ROKE-435388 format. One record per residue (C-alpha): residue number from 0; x, y negated, z. Coordinates in nm, 3 decimals, decimal comma. Last residue first. Layout:
N
(node NUM (X Y Z)) ...
This chain:
200
(node 199 (4,320 -12,160 5,625)) (node 198 (4,689 -12,042 5,351)) (node 197 (4,894 -12,305 5,544)) (node 196 (4,924 -12,145 5,855)) (node 195 (5,136 -11,849 5,678)) (node 194 (5,082 -11,561 5,841)) (node 193 (5,339 -11,398 5,996)) (node 192 (5,471 -11,062 5,873)) (node 191 (5,489 -10,807 6,124)) (node 190 (5,238 -10,638 6,042)) (node 189 (5,274 -10,642 5,723)) (node 188 (5,596 -10,507 5,662)) (node 187 (5,486 -10,193 5,900)) (node 186 (5,222 -10,153 5,621)) (node 185 (5,445 -10,147 5,355)) (node 184 (5,613 -9,873 5,479)) (node 183 (5,993 -9,968 5,745)) (node 182 (6,098 -9,577 5,812)) (node 181 (6,148 -9,511 6,158)) (node 180 (6,493 -9,402 6,258)) (node 179 (6,635 -9,072 6,382)) (node 178 (6,856 -9,082 6,702)) (node 177 (7,200 -8,944 6,570)) (node 176 (7,209 -8,695 6,792)) (node 175 (7,359 -8,362 6,563)) (node 174 (7,545 -8,187 6,806)) (node 173 (7,427 -8,229 7,164)) (node 172 (7,632 -8,408 7,394)) (node 171 (7,430 -8,797 7,355)) (node 170 (7,110 -8,535 7,418)) (node 169 (7,250 -8,475 7,766)) (node 168 (7,188 -8,894 7,833)) (node 167 (7,178 -9,137 7,607)) (node 166 (7,402 -9,426 7,701)) (node 165 (7,551 -9,251 8,007)) (node 164 (7,596 -8,885 7,730)) (node 163 (7,755 -9,066 7,483)) (node 162 (7,990 -9,266 7,738)) (node 161 (8,096 -8,971 7,861)) (node 160 (8,136 -8,772 7,549)) (node 159 (8,367 -9,026 7,432)) (node 158 (8,626 -9,042 7,739)) (node 157 (8,584 -8,662 7,632)) (node 156 (8,698 -8,688 7,286)) (node 155 (8,998 -8,915 7,375)) (node 154 (9,094 -8,799 7,716)) (node 153 (9,123 -8,441 7,474)) (node 152 (9,299 -8,560 7,184)) (node 151 (9,544 -8,674 7,382)) (node 150 (9,600 -8,428 7,630)) (node 149 (9,646 -8,182 7,290)) (node 148 (9,903 -8,410 7,113)) (node 147 (10,131 -8,358 7,466)) (node 146 (10,015 -7,969 7,384)) (node 145 (10,087 -7,952 7,064)) (node 144 (10,416 -8,124 7,106)) (node 143 (10,526 -7,882 7,416)) (node 142 (10,431 -7,549 7,123)) (node 141 (10,648 -7,735 6,856)) (node 140 (10,906 -7,762 7,087)) (node 139 (10,868 -7,358 7,231)) (node 138 (10,848 -7,221 6,918)) (node 137 (11,134 -7,367 6,760)) (node 136 (11,354 -7,275 7,040)) (node 135 (11,224 -6,921 6,975)) (node 134 (11,290 -6,987 6,611)) (node 133 (11,662 -7,071 6,717)) (node 132 (11,908 -6,825 6,463)) (node 131 (11,665 -6,742 6,227)) (node 130 (11,569 -7,099 6,165)) (node 129 (11,933 -7,259 6,249)) (node 128 (12,028 -6,993 5,977)) (node 127 (11,833 -7,175 5,751)) (node 126 (11,919 -7,521 5,802)) (node 125 (12,298 -7,391 5,775)) (node 124 (12,235 -7,182 5,487)) (node 123 (12,054 -7,500 5,247)) (node 122 (12,286 -7,713 5,401)) (node 121 (12,623 -7,488 5,257)) (node 120 (12,445 -7,511 4,941)) (node 119 (12,403 -7,869 4,933)) (node 118 (12,778 -7,930 4,958)) (node 117 (12,973 -8,034 5,222)) (node 116 (13,307 -8,112 5,142)) (node 115 (13,284 -8,496 5,173)) (node 114 (13,530 -8,705 4,898)) (node 113 (13,462 -9,033 5,112)) (node 112 (13,292 -9,227 4,925)) (node 111 (13,104 -9,002 4,693)) (node 110 (13,002 -8,783 4,875)) (node 109 (12,946 -8,950 5,255)) (node 108 (12,660 -9,135 4,976)) (node 107 (12,528 -8,792 4,852)) (node 106 (12,497 -8,636 5,254)) (node 105 (12,315 -8,992 5,267)) (node 104 (12,063 -8,958 5,104)) (node 103 (12,059 -8,587 5,209)) (node 102 (12,003 -8,659 5,552)) (node 101 (11,692 -8,963 5,497)) (node 100 (11,489 -8,689 5,277)) (node 99 (11,477 -8,449 5,450)) (node 98 (11,475 -8,717 5,816)) (node 97 (11,169 -8,804 5,574)) (node 96 (10,992 -8,468 5,526)) (node 95 (11,116 -8,371 5,845)) (node 94 (10,903 -8,686 5,981)) (node 93 (10,576 -8,566 5,818)) (node 92 (10,592 -8,220 5,844)) (node 91 (10,591 -8,239 6,155)) (node 90 (10,313 -8,490 6,130)) (node 89 (10,110 -8,224 6,007)) (node 88 (10,175 -7,989 6,210)) (node 87 (10,036 -8,200 6,496)) (node 86 (9,773 -8,279 6,348)) (node 85 (9,648 -7,915 6,208)) (node 84 (9,692 -7,752 6,585)) (node 83 (9,396 -7,902 6,663)) (node 82 (9,239 -8,218 6,486)) (node 81 (9,314 -8,568 6,633)) (node 80 (9,515 -8,643 6,285)) (node 79 (9,416 -8,447 6,051)) (node 78 (9,072 -8,344 6,136)) (node 77 (9,024 -8,780 6,133)) (node 76 (9,022 -8,984 6,497)) (node 75 (9,166 -9,304 6,245)) (node 74 (9,111 -9,260 5,914)) (node 73 (9,438 -9,098 5,679)) (node 72 (9,661 -9,175 5,415)) (node 71 (9,723 -9,549 5,480)) (node 70 (9,883 -9,462 5,846)) (node 69 (10,098 -9,193 5,749)) (node 68 (10,156 -9,464 5,440)) (node 67 (10,275 -9,679 5,760)) (node 66 (10,436 -9,431 5,996)) (node 65 (10,814 -9,497 5,863)) (node 64 (10,746 -9,824 5,927)) (node 63 (10,743 -9,725 6,355)) (node 62 (11,156 -9,729 6,302)) (node 61 (11,213 -10,104 6,433)) (node 60 (11,042 -10,010 6,691)) (node 59 (10,953 -9,679 6,756)) (node 58 (10,710 -9,733 7,050)) (node 57 (10,474 -10,000 6,927)) (node 56 (10,334 -9,581 6,718)) (node 55 (10,295 -9,442 7,052)) (node 54 (10,119 -9,729 7,210)) (node 53 (9,853 -9,805 6,914)) (node 52 (9,825 -9,979 6,525)) (node 51 (9,643 -9,643 6,412)) (node 50 (9,744 -9,293 6,275)) (node 49 (9,989 -9,277 6,540)) (node 48 (9,696 -9,234 6,701)) (node 47 (9,760 -8,860 6,704)) (node 46 (10,071 -8,778 6,900)) (node 45 (10,445 -8,861 6,851)) (node 44 (10,557 -9,100 7,113)) (node 43 (10,406 -9,124 7,388)) (node 42 (10,227 -8,698 7,508)) (node 41 (10,420 -8,600 7,229)) (node 40 (10,766 -8,653 7,344)) (node 39 (10,671 -8,570 7,700)) (node 38 (10,441 -8,262 7,607)) (node 37 (10,801 -8,152 7,325)) (node 36 (10,995 -8,267 7,665)) (node 35 (10,835 -7,997 7,897)) (node 34 (10,833 -7,710 7,603)) (node 33 (11,203 -7,770 7,537)) (node 32 (11,280 -7,783 7,871)) (node 31 (11,063 -7,489 8,059)) (node 30 (11,258 -7,286 7,682)) (node 29 (11,568 -7,347 7,788)) (node 28 (11,458 -7,277 8,152)) (node 27 (11,364 -6,965 8,091)) (node 26 (11,136 -6,832 8,281)) (node 25 (10,910 -6,699 8,092)) (node 24 (10,525 -6,766 8,220)) (node 23 (10,619 -6,914 8,539)) (node 22 (10,882 -7,169 8,368)) (node 21 (10,571 -7,257 8,111)) (node 20 (10,358 -7,262 8,399)) (node 19 (10,539 -7,536 8,557)) (node 18 (10,629 -7,768 8,288)) (node 17 (10,299 -7,768 8,209)) (node 16 (10,212 -7,864 8,537)) (node 15 (10,481 -8,115 8,573)) (node 14 (10,361 -8,280 8,276)) (node 13 (9,995 -8,331 8,390)) (node 12 (10,019 -8,662 8,551)) (node 11 (10,294 -8,798 8,316)) (node 10 (10,106 -8,679 7,992)) (node 9 (9,786 -8,804 8,174)) (node 8 (9,903 -9,134 8,305)) (node 7 (9,995 -9,235 7,972)) (node 6 (9,708 -9,203 7,853)) (node 5 (9,513 -9,412 8,062)) (node 4 (9,808 -9,652 8,018)) (node 3 (9,695 -9,640 7,640)) (node 2 (9,388 -9,717 7,685)) (node 1 (9,098 -9,401 7,712)) (node 0 (8,908 -9,438 7,410)) 
């Protein structure tokens, strides 16, 4: 697995390319900014390695504890954390649920302490309107997050493949490349067993 510094370098060096291609495709600066920002955030803080105690996890500072249930639920480099689309979707849903719970908690306190007139129906309508009115922006942000995560996963996979190639050659790149161990039989055990000098 590449080091945290290597992952950061890949993210930072590919950022201008991602931003340039995005701008050439849609000619909209706000979409380009969202894709580039999502790519940067996805590569540096919201990537697949939140499933272990790695640099991305540490960058959350005092809030890093929120990722502990996520880490305990997933095996490192599983499809649910490093897989295309599914990894980013799961992290977005996880963080979205935490933010929703926090918003509900804050809203309940505000209603009790300051007679805040904002109701749950108002909150639901506001969120629904936001999803409908800014659907393109949400897609652009998700695309950026996914590209940042995939740059991380691809560098992990290519680094592992290169190490396997160095050790096993082209066979290390093929599926099911595990070397089968020869089973130990009674005959081979007797041959390898040292003779007892007292038996003579």
